[in-house]
C-alpha positions as CSV (number, residue, x, y, z in Angstrom):
1,X,113.2,109.8,125.8
2,X,110.0,108.0,126.9
3,X,108.8,108.1,130.6
4,X,109.9,104.5,131.4
5,X,113.4,105.3,130.2
6,X,113.5,108.6,132.1
7,X,112.5,106.7,135.3
8,X,115.2,104.1,134.7
9,X,117.9,106.8,134.1
10,X,116.8,108.8,137.2
11,X,116.8,105.6,139.3
12,X,120.3,104.7,138.1
13,X,121.6,108.2,138.8
14,X,120.1,108.1,142.3
15,X,121.8,104.7,143.1
16,X,125.1,106.1,141.9
17,X,124.8,109.2,143.9
18,X,123.8,107.1,147.0
19,X,126.8,104.9,146.5
20,X,129.1,107.9,145.9
21,X,128.3,109.4,149.3
22,X,128.0,106.1,151.2
23,X,131.5,106.3,152.7
24,X,130.5,109.4,154.6
25,X,127.5,107.8,156.3
26,X,128.1,104.1,156.6
27,X,130.5,102.0,158.9
28,X,134.0,101.1,157.8
29,X,132.9,97.5,157.6
30,X,130.2,98.4,155.1
31,X,132.7,100.3,153.0
32,X,134.9,97.2,152.8
33,X,131.9,95.2,151.9
34,X,130.9,97.6,149.1
35,X,134.5,97.5,147.7
36,X,134.3,93.7,147.6
37,X,130.8,94.0,146.0
38,X,132.0,96.4,143.3
39,X,134.9,94.0,142.6
40,X,132.7,91.0,142.2
41,X,130.1,92.8,140.1
42,X,132.8,94.2,137.8
43,X,134.3,90.7,137.4
44,X,130.9,89.3,136.6
45,X,130.3,92.1,134.0
46,X,133.7,91.3,132.4
47,X,132.9,87.6,132.2
48,X,129.5,88.5,130.7
49,X,131.1,89.8,127.5
50,X,132.6,86.4,126.5
51,X,130.3,84.1,128.5
52,X,126.9,85.9,128.4
53,X,126.9,87.6,125.0
54,X,129.1,85.4,123.2
55,X,128.2,82.0,124.7
56,X,131.8,80.9,125.4
57,X,132.0,79.6,129.0
58,X,135.5,80.9,129.9
59,X,137.2,79.6,133.0
60,X,140.2,82.0,132.5
61,X,138.8,85.2,134.1
62,X,140.9,84.6,137.2
63,X,144.1,84.4,135.0
64,X,143.5,87.9,133.5
65,X,142.5,89.2,137.0
66,X,145.9,88.0,138.3
67,X,147.8,89.3,135.3
68,X,146.3,92.8,135.9
69,X,147.1,92.6,139.6
70,X,150.8,91.5,139.1
71,X,151.4,93.8,136.2
72,X,150.1,96.8,138.2
73,X,152.2,95.6,141.2
74,X,155.4,95.1,139.3
75,X,155.2,98.5,137.7
76,X,154.6,100.1,141.0
77,X,157.4,98.4,142.9
78,X,160.1,97.5,140.3
79,X,159.3,100.2,137.7
80,X,158.4,102.9,140.2
81,X,155.5,103.9,138.0
82,X,152.8,106.2,139.5
83,X,149.6,104.3,140.2
84,X,147.5,106.4,137.7
85,X,149.7,105.0,135.0
86,X,150.4,101.5,136.4
87,X,146.7,100.6,136.7
88,X,145.6,101.2,133.1
89,X,148.8,99.6,131.9
90,X,147.9,96.5,133.8
91,X,144.4,96.5,132.1
92,X,146.0,97.0,128.6
93,X,148.5,94.3,129.1
94,X,145.8,91.8,130.3
95,X,143.7,92.8,127.2
96,X,146.6,92.2,124.8
97,X,147.5,89.0,126.4
98,X,143.8,87.9,126.2
99,X,143.8,88.8,122.5
100,X,146.9,86.7,121.8
101,X,145.5,83.7,123.8
102,X,142.0,84.1,122.3
103,X,143.4,83.7,118.7
104,X,144.4,80.1,119.8
105,X,141.9,78.9,122.3
106,X,138.7,80.4,120.6
107,X,139.1,77.7,117.9
108,X,137.8,75.3,120.5
109,X,134.2,75.0,121.6
110,X,132.2,73.7,124.6
111,X,134.0,71.8,127.2
112,X,137.3,71.8,125.3
113,X,137.3,75.7,125.3
114,X,136.4,75.7,129.1
115,X,139.2,73.2,129.9
116,X,141.7,75.2,127.8
117,X,140.9,78.5,129.6
118,X,141.3,76.8,132.9
119,X,144.6,75.5,131.8
120,X,145.6,79.1,130.8
121,X,145.0,80.3,134.4
122,X,147.1,77.5,135.8
123,X,149.9,78.3,133.3
124,X,149.9,82.0,134.3
125,X,150.1,81.0,137.9
126,X,153.1,78.9,137.3
127,X,154.8,81.6,135.2
128,X,154.3,84.2,138.0
129,X,155.4,81.7,140.6
130,X,158.8,81.1,138.8
131,X,159.6,84.8,138.0
132,X,161.9,86.7,140.3
133,X,160.5,90.1,139.5
134,X,157.1,89.0,140.7
135,X,158.5,87.8,144.0
136,X,157.9,84.1,143.0
137,X,156.1,82.0,145.6
138,X,156.8,84.6,148.3
139,X,154.5,87.1,146.8
140,X,154.7,90.8,146.1
141,X,154.4,93.6,148.6
142,X,152.8,96.9,147.4
143,X,153.0,100.3,149.0
144,X,150.3,100.7,151.7
145,X,147.5,103.3,151.5
146,X,145.9,103.8,154.9
147,X,142.5,104.9,153.7
148,X,140.1,102.6,151.9
149,X,138.3,105.5,150.2
150,X,140.6,105.7,147.0
151,X,139.8,102.0,146.4
152,X,136.1,102.5,147.0
153,X,135.9,105.1,144.2
154,X,138.4,103.3,142.0
155,X,136.5,100.0,142.1
156,X,133.2,101.8,141.7
157,X,134.6,103.5,138.5
158,X,135.8,100.2,137.2
159,X,132.3,98.8,137.8
160,X,130.7,101.6,136.0
161,X,133.1,101.2,133.1
162,X,132.3,97.5,132.9
163,X,128.6,98.3,132.8
164,X,129.1,101.0,130.2
165,X,131.1,98.5,128.0
166,X,128.4,95.9,128.4
167,X,125.7,98.4,127.5
168,X,127.5,99.6,124.4
169,X,127.9,96.0,123.3
170,X,124.2,95.2,123.9
171,X,123.1,98.0,121.7
172,X,125.7,97.8,118.9
173,X,126.2,95.8,115.7
174,X,129.1,94.1,117.3
175,X,126.9,93.0,120.2
176,X,124.3,91.6,117.8
177,X,127.0,89.7,116.1
178,X,128.1,88.2,119.4
179,X,124.6,87.1,120.1
180,X,124.3,85.5,116.7
181,X,127.5,83.6,117.5
182,X,126.0,82.4,120.8
183,X,122.8,81.2,119.1
184,X,124.4,79.5,116.1
185,X,128.0,80.2,115.2
186,X,127.8,78.4,111.9
187,X,124.8,80.4,110.8
188,X,126.4,83.6,111.9
189,X,129.5,82.9,109.8
190,X,127.3,82.0,106.8
191,X,125.6,85.4,107.2
192,X,129.0,87.1,106.8
193,X,129.7,87.9,110.5
194,X,133.6,87.7,111.1
195,X,133.2,85.3,113.9
196,X,136.9,84.8,114.7
197,X,137.5,88.5,115.0
198,X,134.4,89.2,117.0
199,X,135.2,86.4,119.5
200,X,138.7,87.6,119.9
201,X,137.7,91.1,120.6
202,X,135.1,90.0,123.1
203,X,137.7,87.8,124.8
204,X,140.1,90.8,124.8
205,X,137.7,93.2,126.3
206,X,136.6,90.7,129.0
207,X,140.4,90.1,129.9
208,X,141.2,93.8,129.9
209,X,138.3,94.7,132.3
210,X,139.3,91.8,134.6
211,X,142.8,93.1,134.6
212,X,141.7,96.5,135.7
213,X,139.8,94.9,138.6
214,X,142.9,93.0,139.5
215,X,145.0,96.1,139.5
216,X,142.7,97.9,142.0
217,X,142.4,94.8,144.1
218,X,146.3,94.3,144.4
219,X,146.8,97.8,145.6
220,X,143.9,97.6,147.9
221,X,145.1,94.5,149.7
222,X,148.8,95.6,149.4
223,X,150.1,92.0,149.0
224,X,149.5,89.4,146.2
225,X,150.8,85.9,145.8
226,X,150.2,83.5,143.0
227,X,148.3,80.9,145.0
228,X,145.7,83.4,146.2
229,X,145.4,85.7,143.1
230,X,144.9,82.8,140.6
231,X,142.5,80.8,142.6
232,X,139.9,79.0,140.5
233,X,137.3,80.0,143.1
234,X,137.5,83.6,141.7
235,X,136.3,82.3,138.3
236,X,133.7,80.1,139.8
237,X,132.2,82.8,141.9
238,X,132.2,85.3,139.0
239,X,130.4,82.8,136.7
240,X,127.8,81.9,139.4
241,X,127.0,85.6,139.9
242,X,126.7,86.3,136.3
243,X,124.5,83.3,135.6
244,X,122.3,83.9,138.7
245,X,121.6,87.5,137.8
246,X,121.3,86.8,134.1
247,X,124.1,86.2,131.7
248,X,123.8,88.1,128.5
249,X,122.0,91.1,130.1
250,X,123.6,94.4,131.0
251,X,122.5,94.6,134.7
252,X,121.9,90.9,135.5
253,X,125.5,90.2,136.6
254,X,125.5,93.2,138.8
255,X,122.2,92.1,140.4
256,X,123.4,88.6,140.8
257,X,126.6,89.9,142.6
258,X,124.6,92.2,144.8
259,X,122.2,89.4,146.0
260,X,124.7,86.6,146.3
261,X,127.5,88.7,147.9
262,X,124.9,89.8,150.5
263,X,123.7,86.3,151.1
264,X,127.3,84.8,151.3
265,X,128.3,87.6,153.7
266,X,125.3,86.8,156.0
267,X,125.9,83.2,155.9
268,X,129.7,83.5,156.6
269,X,128.9,85.8,159.5
270,X,126.3,83.7,161.1
271,X,126.9,80.1,159.8
272,X,130.3,79.8,158.5
273,X,130.1,76.1,157.7
274,X,126.7,76.6,156.0
275,X,128.0,79.3,153.5
276,X,129.3,76.8,150.9
277,X,126.2,74.6,151.2
278,X,124.0,77.6,150.8
279,X,125.7,78.7,147.6
280,X,125.2,75.2,146.2
281,X,121.5,75.4,147.0
282,X,121.2,78.7,145.4
283,X,122.8,77.4,142.2
284,X,120.4,74.5,142.0
285,X,117.4,76.7,142.6
286,X,118.5,79.0,139.8
287,X,119.0,76.3,137.3
288,X,115.6,74.7,138.0
289,X,113.4,77.7,138.5
290,X,115.1,80.7,136.8
291,X,117.1,79.5,133.8
292,X,117.1,83.0,132.3
293,X,118.5,84.5,135.6
294,X,117.0,86.7,138.2
295,X,117.1,89.9,136.2
296,X,115.0,88.6,133.4
297,X,112.6,86.8,135.8
298,X,111.9,90.0,137.7
299,X,111.7,92.2,134.5
300,X,109.1,89.9,132.9
301,X,107.1,89.7,136.2
302,X,107.6,86.0,136.4
303,X,108.8,85.9,140.0
304,X,105.7,84.0,141.3
305,X,105.4,80.5,142.8
306,X,103.1,79.3,140.1
307,X,105.4,80.4,137.3
308,X,108.5,78.9,139.1
309,X,106.7,75.6,139.3
310,X,105.9,75.8,135.6
311,X,109.6,76.4,134.9
312,X,110.4,73.2,136.9
313,X,107.9,71.2,134.8
314,X,109.4,72.5,131.5
315,X,112.8,71.6,132.8
316,X,111.7,68.0,133.6
317,X,110.2,67.8,130.1
């Protein structure tokens, strides 16, 4: 292991240790903020598999997030399953459902695929809305846990799992195949890459991780309803954070979630009406000045005013 890699590993270990002991030294408000940050970062990492590495802009991440939440909730309430079994079952069910849906929708490309995945989310919401076992439009009440600490560590664990999966993909033959699909799917198919299978596996992994996040989120807030859990804003926020940080990189979505969640929290606390406008300004700045995302811009040492202006000139050209 070279010195640079050792420094990175040591830094990552230090950050994980600091986050692990954070609940003992920070305020309850900050603990809640960190749980929310872990959730958004894990969602961004899950979308990154299909949207970043594979290049398919899925708008269905909220659907699998909601499926995981409701599956876990139903198993807890109606099935009386213990939570350590209900949570992974929710993730597995979301993954299997994503695989089945992926077989159909991944035949589409571009805006047609995006619209189809958005329609999948709306369909899932309507199905849940009309099922008695899910509570229908009235929602589903879950058992209450007084302390937020279990959810802090559970959401942190799901985030670490999401990062590990992305890391494994980035350094594997499977990951290289996904990148080839992103760059030129026809050429990748001509090279012998089983594009249909690779895309379906990527879509399933993305849905499964989102389902795990939803399962933790549902138990954390103790109440889920179809209108809230299947909101399109979950998907939009996830995509924005992944693209801002750097789609197709391992740590870019985490960086994007950390920066944007902090900015949004600050804007919401101080200037509630300016929060949405501020998020829109950030998106425009990223598209114009940092098309590869914040992570790659910082890693390459390109975070300078002169370079950002050069990016703007290239964009105009």
